[in-house]
N, C-alpha and C positions, 0 to 999 in steps of 0.2 A: 608534395606529401605522398609518401608511398603507402600510407594506410588507407585502405578502401573503406570508408565509413558508410557507403551506400548499401552494404550487405552485412550478413552475419560473419562472425570470425570463427575459423577452425583453430582452436587453441592447441590441439595436439600436434599440428603441423606448422605452427606459426614460426616465422623467421624474420630477420631484419628489424625494421622500425616497429612493426606490429608486435614483435617479441619484446622490444624495449618498452612499448606502451603497456603491455600486460604485466611486465615486471615492475612498473612504477605506479600501477593503478591500485586503488584500494579494493579489497574484496567486497562482496555483497552487492556490487553494482551490476555486473554482467550476469552473475549467478548468485542466487540467495545463499547466504551462509547460515548454518545451523545456529539458532539463537533462542532455543527453547527457554533458556535462562538468560535474561538480558538486564544490564544496568545502563540506563541513559542518564549521563551526568550533564546538566546544563550549567555552563560556567560564564563568569564575567571576569575580565582581567583588569588588574589595577596598576601593573608595571610592565611597560613594553618589553624591556630586556628580559625580565624574568618569564614573561609569557612566551617569548620566542624560545628561550632555553627549555621551558617545559615541553613545548611541542616537538623540539628536536629530540628531547629525551624519550618521548613517547614512541618515536619511530622505532626504537629498539624493541618495543613490545608489539609492533605491528607486523603484518605479513602482506605480501602483494597478492593481487588477483591470481597471478601465476602460481604462487606457492599454495594458495587455497585450492586451486584446481588440481594441483599435484597431490595434495592431501586427500581430496575426494577420490581420485583415481586409485590411490594406494589403499584407501579404506575398502573400496569395492573388491580389491584383490586380496583382502585379509591383512592389509598393512597397518592395522591399528587405528586408534583415534587420532584426530587432528588436534591442532592447537586453538586456543580461544581467538575469537574475532575481536579486533580493536579497530574502530572506525572513528575518524575525526572530521568534523564539519565546522566551518566558520560562517558567521553572518557577515553582512556588509559592514556592520559596526565593529565586528571582530577584526576584520582586515584593517580597518582604520586604527583600532587600538594597538595593532601590531606594527603600525607604521608602513603597511604595504599599500602601494598606490595602484599598480596596474593589475588589479584583481578582476575576475570575471564581471561583466557589466550587464547581465540580464536585467531588464527594466523592473520586473516584479521582485527580483532578488534585492535590488537596490532599495526598493520601496519597503520591503519587509512584510511579513504576514500580519503584523499587528498595526500597520498604518491604517488610518481612517479610510483611505481610498480602497485599500484591500478589503477591509471589513465590509464596506458598502458593496463592493463587487461580489463578495462571497456570501453576503447575508450573515456574516459571523456575528456572534453576540458581542457586547461591549467588552473591552479589555478588562474593565473593572470586575467583571464576573469570572475571570480566569482564576485558577488556583494561584495563590500568592507568588510562587516562584516564577510565574510567567508575566508578571505585571511590569517588571523592570527591563532594562536593556540586556539582552543575551548576546554573548560574544562567541561562544563555541558550544558544541556538543561532543561528548566522547561516549561512544557506544562500546560496551564490553559484552560479548555474548558467547555462549557455548551450549553444548548438549547437557552438561551437568552443572548443578549449582556450585559444586565444589571448585571446579576449574574456573568458572566465571568469577566467583568471589575472590579467588586467589589473584587472578589478573586484575580485578578491580582494586584490590588492596595495593597492588604494586603501582597502579596508576595514581591512586590517591597519595601514595608515598612520594611521588615525584611532584605533586602540586605545590607551588610556592604559596606562602602566606598571603601574598598580594592578590592571589586569585580566589574567587568565591564560588562555592557550589550553590547555585540559586535554588536548584531542586534536583531530586533524583527520582526517576521513574524505574520501576522494577517490572520487567516483562516476564510472563510465565505462560509458555505455550500450552494450549489445551488440545486434546485429541478425542475423537469419538472411539467407539468400540473397535473400529477397523484400523485405528492408529492414524487416521487422517486429521490434519489440523482443522479446528473449528473455532468460530468466534462465540461470544457469550450468548447469543440468541440460539445457538445450537447448530448452526449451518456450516458445512464444509466451506473453508475460506481459502482464497489465494489460488484457486484451481486454474483460472484463465489468466495467463501472464504472457507478455511479449517475450520471446526467446531470442537472445542475441548471439548464442554460441551454436555453431553448426552441429556440434555433437548433441546438444540438447534437443534441437529440432529433429535430428535423426532418431533420438530415443523416443520422442513423442510419436513419431511416425511408426516406429517398430514395436513399441511396448505398450501402446494404448490403442484406442479405436481409430487411430490414423489422423491425417492432416489434410485429407482430400477435400473436405468441405470447408474447414476453417484452419488455415495455415498460421500458426502462431509466430512464425519467423519475423523478426523485426531488424531493421538496419542499426548498426552501431551509432549512427548519427541521431537516433531517437533517444539515446541515453548518455552519450559521451560528449564532453565539451572541452575544447583546448584550454589547458590551464595556463592562462596568460601571465600569471605571476611566477610560473616555474622556470627553471633554467632553459628548457627547450619546449615551447608550446606545440611544436610540430609532432612531438612524440609523447609529451606529458599531458595526460588528460584527467579530468575530474567529472563531477556530475552535480546538478542542483538537487538538493535533498529537502523534501517536505516532511516535517515532523508535527503531528497533531495528536493531542491526547483527547480521545473521544470517549466520554462516559456513556455507558449503556444502561438504560432503565429496563431491565429484562422483564420485570413484572408488568410494566405498561405495554411492552411489545407483545408479550404472550397473551395479555388480555385483548389486545387489538386483533390478534389471530383468531381468538375465540369469538369475538364480536363479529368479525367478517364471516366466519363459518356459520354463525347464527343467522346473519342477514341473508346469506345465500341458501340457507336451509340445508347445509351439508351435514351428513350423518355418518357415523361409524368411521372407518378408515379414511373416507373421503374428506373428512375434516382437515386432514393434513394438507390438503390442497390449498386451503386458505392461506397458510403461511407461505406456501410455494408461490402463490400469486403475488404476495408482497415482495418476496426475494427474487423469484424467477427460477429458483431451484428448490427441490425438496431438501430436507436436512442432510441427507446422505450425498447431496450434490447432483442428483438426477435433474437434468434440465426439464422444466415444465413444458417447454415447447416440443419435446420429443416423447414424453410419456405422461399418462394421466395419473400415475402413482409412482411412488419411489421404488427402489430396487435396482439401482444402477450397478454396473460392474465397478470394480475397484482397480485402478484409479477411475474416478467418475469421468464421464464424457466431457470433452471440450470441443469435439469435432461436429459443431452444428452452427447453423445460422437461423434467421427468422424467415427465410424464403418460403417455407411451407406454412407459415402462420402470419401472413401479411395483414390479416384482419384482427389479429390478437384474440382469436377465439380459444386459444390454448394458454398462452402466456400474455398477460396484460401489457399494454404499451408502457405503463408506469412502473412495472416491476423493476426492482433495484438493478439487476444485472442487465436488463434490456435498456435502461436509461444510461448506464455508465459504460456499456460496450454494446452499441446497437448492431454491430456485425453487418454493417452495410444497409441497415433498414431505417436509418434516421431521416432520410429524404432531404437533408440540408446540404449535403455534399456527396461526392462520389465515395465509394468504399475505401479507396486508397487514402483519401483525405481524412476520413473518419479514423483510420488506423493510426494516423500521426498523433492523435490525442492520447493514445494509450501510454501509460507509464509503468515503470517496474515497481510494483508494490512489494514491500518487505515488512509489513506490519507484524505485530505480536500482541496477544492479549495481555491484560494486566488484571490483578485483583483476585482475591481468594473467595470461594463460595462453597458451602457445604453440599449443595444439591447438584445432581447430574444434569447438565444442560439438555440432554436428550431424553430425560425421564418424562413419563406422562403424569405430571402432577399439576395441581391447580396453580394459576398465576400468582395467587396470594403468597405462596411459599418461595417465590423467586426474588432475587435481590432487586432493589429499586435504585441502587447506586453503588459506588465503590468498586465497580468492575467496568471494563471496557476494552478499547483497542488503542494501542500506541500505533497510529497510522504512520507509516514511513514509506516514502516513494521517491525514486530517482527519475529525474527529468533532464532533457537537454534544453527545453524552452518552457519555463514555468507557465507563461501566459497561454501557451497552446496545448499544454498537457494538463497539469493539475487544475489550474484556474479555469481553463475551458471546460473540463469535465464537471467541476463543481457548479460554476455559474451558468453555463449555457446548456448543460444537460441535466444535472441533478436538480438545480434550483429553478429550472425553467418549466412552468406548467405546460407550455406549448410544444415541448419536445418529447418524443419524436413528432415530426410534422405530419399530421394526418387530417385530411379534409373532414370537417364536421366533428372533430374529436379534440378535446382538451385533456390530454393524459393526466396532468397533474404533476406535483412534485415527486421526486424520488421519495418513496415512503420511509426509507431507511436513513439516508444522509441528506435529504433535501432540507434546505433552511429557507424559511419564509412562510407566508400565509398559505395554509393548506385548505384545499377544497375537496368536494366529493369526487369520486371516480367510479367508472363502470367496470363491472366484472361479469364474466360469463358464468351462468349457473352450472352448466355441465361442460366438462372439458371438450372443446371442439364444437360445442353447440351454439345455437344462435341466440337463445334467450339470455338477456342480460338484466342485471339489477344494479341500481346505484347505491353505493355504500358511502357512509360518512367518512371524513378524513381519518387516515391512520395517524394518531397523535405522535408528535415528535418524541422519539425515545432515545435519540443519540444527541448528546450535548458536547460542544467543544469546550474543553477546560483549559486550553492553552496550546501554544505551539509556535513555530517559527520556520523561516526559510534559511537553509544553509547551503554552502558549496563544499562538497567533499573533494579536496584538492589531491594532487598526486603526491606520492611519497617523496618524490624528488623535490617538490616545493617545500614540504615540511622539513626535510633534511637541510635545505638551503638557508633556513632561517638562522 
């Protein structure tokens, strides 16, 4: 194989087999595609031949990763807007419904996200509590995204026009990206989201190095093998690749979370502007993205810093061990394995928020006026090994009260996405100070409403059907 999966890819100078790979790979895997407006259609197929014909016809509406990167480069030089993103993923049951046998065989993928074994592993709620569209067998997901609602809707209409009567739309999720006053993407609790990502393209690593606060402390570069998987059902798996795709609808109870922030501030006796630190101790960053381990208050540069580790905060006197971003990306501080091993668990997150709300997520208003449901995150992530990336992060980091491993300390569950029995945790009263107080559990404010595991195959595979 002439494709070096052990390092990043320089797409602007790519040649040979690697160029073929990029020309047959779906967008959004190696680099996030704009999807401020997103439609996620979950499908089930009733006729093998018609399902195959549908997927072949969709390829005419799709573009390759290479075409996407060309569009991004053209846009930066004044070349106009790009075309909508269309992504297609299949479940293991979907491959069987298509009559395809030699499809990718990741153990977790074959098991599926809704299997009892998976549910126990992840502490997920019972399938019966999912939204109705997720309770049956899902065969495929079709994602349609763009920067404008008009372009996304037009492409969605085209896709639905190709759908045969033998296929059923089980449910449709509508993503709607939210931004703060600086134009940076946020989630419904009001915090900058998606800042820390593994970067697979050499050009993106260079941009991070030159256009932000650098990569000398935390280098975001990740090898291609951390996201790409040979597409075993494609014509040539040596050059045709795909990726395992996790899709989870996570509902956020904003009112409950904001009340938890206020309760923690009260418990610690925080006053004035310093009350903002309570939320930062739950998340690990302030709302504007400033890492709590580097500053006692918000006010980061834009884009916010990602060039940090917890080496200067080994005792968690600034950022608690249990803070969400410290649990899900310990940056070499987890003590269970070496930093290189920890890095292998990181996945390419591509989520987008959903749901309408009248209030400003960053406004200083009472928790009572916040939404208690109907809004949340469509969590989406690409992986090369589900068990070692998404499942590892959820089960062994977020849901594990004993992680990170610290003598004499039980950090507790991830207060944001942790699932399971929640206990009390310790927090420092003053940033960097020694005095600590124990606070009651942060109540669970994120609830899984449905989801599944998919494989996003190569365009070559889809055309070959």
